[in-house]
C-alpha positions in Angstrom: 134.7 114.1 -46.0 134.6 117.9 -44.7 134.4 120.4 -47.8 137.6 122.1 -46.9 139.5 118.6 -46.7 137.9 117.7 -50.0 139.3 121.1 -51.5 142.8 120.5 -50.3 142.8 117.3 -52.1 141.5 118.6 -55.0 144.2 121.4 -54.9 147.0 118.5 -54.4 145.5 116.4 -57.3 145.5 119.6 -59.7 149.1 120.2 -58.8 150.0 116.9 -59.6 148.2 116.6 -62.8 151.3 118.1 -64.7 154.5 115.9 -65.8 157.2 118.8 -64.8 155.7 118.7 -61.2 155.9 115.2 -60.9 159.6 115.1 -62.3 160.1 118.1 -59.3 158.6 116.2 -56.6 160.6 113.0 -57.6 163.9 114.9 -57.7 162.9 116.3 -54.5 161.9 113.0 -53.1 165.3 111.3 -54.2 167.4 114.1 -52.3 165.8 112.7 -49.1 165.8 114.8 -45.8 168.6 117.5 -47.0 166.2 118.4 -49.9 167.2 120.1 -53.1 167.9 123.5 -54.2 166.0 125.3 -56.7 169.1 125.2 -59.0 169.8 121.5 -58.8 166.0 120.9 -59.5 166.1 123.1 -62.6 168.9 121.2 -64.1 167.4 117.8 -63.2 164.2 118.5 -64.9 165.5 120.6 -67.6 163.5 123.5 -66.6 164.0 127.3 -67.2 164.2 129.2 -63.9 160.9 131.3 -64.4 158.8 128.2 -65.0 160.5 126.2 -62.4 159.7 129.2 -60.0 155.9 129.0 -60.9 155.7 125.1 -60.3 157.8 125.4 -57.1 155.4 128.0 -55.9 152.1 125.7 -56.7 153.7 122.5 -54.9 154.8 124.9 -52.1 151.1 126.3 -52.1 149.4 122.8 -51.7 151.6 121.6 -49.0 153.4 119.2 -51.2 156.8 121.0 -50.8 158.4 123.2 -48.2 160.9 125.8 -49.1 163.3 127.0 -46.3 166.0 129.7 -47.3 169.6 128.9 -46.7 172.0 131.6 -47.8 171.4 132.6 -51.3 169.4 129.5 -52.0 166.2 128.0 -51.1 166.3 124.4 -50.2 162.9 122.5 -51.0 161.8 119.3 -49.3 159.1 117.0 -49.7 156.2 117.1 -47.3 155.4 113.4 -47.4 152.5 113.8 -44.7 150.7 115.6 -47.6 151.2 112.7 -49.9 150.2 110.4 -47.2 147.0 112.0 -46.4 146.3 112.0 -50.3 146.9 108.1 -50.5 144.7 107.6 -47.4 141.8 109.4 -49.2 142.4 107.7 -52.5 142.6 104.3 -50.6 139.0 105.2 -49.1 137.7 105.8 -52.6 139.1 102.3 -53.6 137.2 100.6 -50.8 140.3 100.5 -48.4 140.7 102.1 -45.2 138.6 104.5 -43.0 137.1 106.3 -45.6 135.7 102.9 -47.2 133.3 102.4 -44.0 129.9 103.0 -44.9 128.4 105.9 -43.2 124.5 106.6 -42.5 123.1 110.1 -43.4 122.6 112.0 -40.3 119.1 111.4 -38.9 117.9 109.1 -41.3 118.6 105.5 -39.4 117.4 102.4 -41.1 114.0 103.6 -42.0 112.3 101.6 -45.0 112.1 103.0 -48.1 108.6 105.1 -48.7 106.5 104.4 -51.6 107.3 108.0 -52.8 111.0 106.7 -52.7 110.6 103.8 -54.7 108.6 105.6 -57.1 111.4 108.4 -57.7 113.8 105.5 -58.1 111.6 103.7 -60.9 111.6 106.8 -63.1 115.2 106.2 -63.5 115.1 102.5 -64.4 116.0 101.3 -61.1 
């Protein structure tokens, strides 16, 4: 995985590692394609406006939510593709999907281990 892609997943995982943000995502997901206004989300998760604003900004920054102004309100919609990308990444770590396929390091081929390789491993008890 490229460093930029890995960093994106780290940002998303960090954003999800907070109960209020998970509650916000759940509420917006329940709203479906119509989305949910910030006030509606605040009431559902019982969160003060200033705190909610911070959480919405973080979730939007990672690409999990998208806010669109509609009159005096901002309507937030879940960006499901970002969650699908995360799910594929995690599935790869679990041994499923494309990320699970073993990859050979570039330029190494299938060469046999050298004696020096074996001695380095042996010093770690392998």
